[in-house]
N, C-alpha and C positions, 0 to 999 in steps of 0.2 A: 285200599283193596286193589286199585288199578295197578299201582307200583308192583305188587306181588304177582299179579297176572302178567304184567310186562316181563317179568323175569321168566316166567314160563315161556312166553313166545320167543324171547330172545335165545333161550336155550333151544327151543324147537328149531328156530331159524338156523342157528349155528350148527346144530347136529345135522339137519337136513342138507345144509350145504357141504359138509366136511365128510361125513361117514358114508354117504350113499351117492351113487351115480344118479339115480332118479331123485326126484324132489318128493318123497314120501316119508313120513315119519311113523315108526312103529312105536306105539306106547304099549307098555306092559303094565299088568297090575297083578297083585297078590291075590291069594284066595280068600279075601275077606271084604266085606261090604265098604268100609272106608277106603280102602285101596282102589276098588273098582270106581267108586264115585270120584276119587281125585284123578284116576286115569280118564274117566269121561270129562272131567273138567279140562284136563290138558287136551284131550281130543277136540272138544268143542272150541277150545281158544285157537287152536291150530286151524280148524275149519273156518272159523269166523275171520281168519285172516288170509283166507284162500290157499291154505296149505293142505295138500292131501295127507290125511292122517287115518291109520287103522289102529284100533285099540284090541290088543289080545289080552282078554280078561281072565282072571283066576287062574294064572299060569302055575301058582305054587307058593312057596315060602321065599324067604329072603335069599337062600343061596341060588335057588333056581333062577330068580330075577337078575340077582347080581351076575351070575355066570353067562346068562343071555345078554346082558348089557355089554360085558367084556367081549363077548364073542361077535357081537354085532347083530344078533337076532332081533334086539329091541334097541330103541334109540334113547328111551327115557322111561323112568318109572318113579313113582312116588315112594319115599322111603323115610323112615324116621332117622334123625341123626343119631340118636341113642342106639339104635339097631346097627347102623353102620359101624359105629364106634365099638360096640360090644361084640358083633358077629363077624364083620368083616375085616376089620384092622385092629383087632383086640390086642395085637402085640405091640402096637405103637402107643405112645403115651400122649394122647390126644386130651388137652385141657380146655380148648375153646374152639369156637367155629372156624376161626382163621386157621388154626393147626389141622382141622379136618379138611378144609379146602385144599391145603398144601399136600397133605397125605394122599388125598384122592387123585391129585394130579400125576402121581407115580403110576396110576392105572390109566391115565388119559380120560379121567372122568371128572367132570365139572358138577357143581351142585349149585342150585339156586339159593337165594336168601331163604331163611326160614319163613314158612307161610304165616306165622303170627299166631298159632295155637300150640297149646302144650297138651301133650297126651300122657301126663303123669298119672301113675296109679293113685287110687285113694280107696280107703275102706269105708264102708257104710254099715250102719247098724241100726235097727229099730230103736228110737229114742227111748221108749218105755223100757225096753229090755236093758239098754245102756245104763239107764237111771237105777233101774233094779239091781244091776251087778255093779254099780259104781265104776263104770268104764268111761274114763274121760279122755284117755290117750291111748295110742297104740300099744305102749309099754304095759298097760294094765291088762291086756289080754294074756299076759304071761301068767296071771293068777288063775287062768280057767282052761285047763287042758281038754275039758269035755265039750267045748263049743264046737258046733259044726261050721266050718268055714269053707266058702267057695271062691276059688281063684282060677285064673287061666294058668296054662303051663308056663308062659312067659313070666308071669308075676312070681310064681314059685321058684323059677331058675334065679331071679335077682335076689 
């Protein structure tokens, strides 16, 4: 965990020394809890290393944060690699993390190493109901067009 945290600190220090005249880092976060928490973590890491940090919480969605980053209104924000690949640089053929790092440099943006968790979507169903309908895998759902399903917008778009 410390290695991951150090990556954030190095990014904060780098951005603080190169993008702004003053030594303050502006952290942005999206309009959902996980992003705000990660923004708070970045903020606290900076503060614990005597860096002046301001966290602008719940600014909006991906494009708002990305544009703010490019414009210099914020210095850093937490983002999913999949979101960057699909929404920001979808026209490029990104196959791996190294390719992503290279592609982002065209925008003068650096990315830390992955934080070590995966935010992959999964489906859940009540076990009793799944047994009753003999649903063992996602493709089994094709046999039931009357089930009520609940997904986020992002899941449906994928």
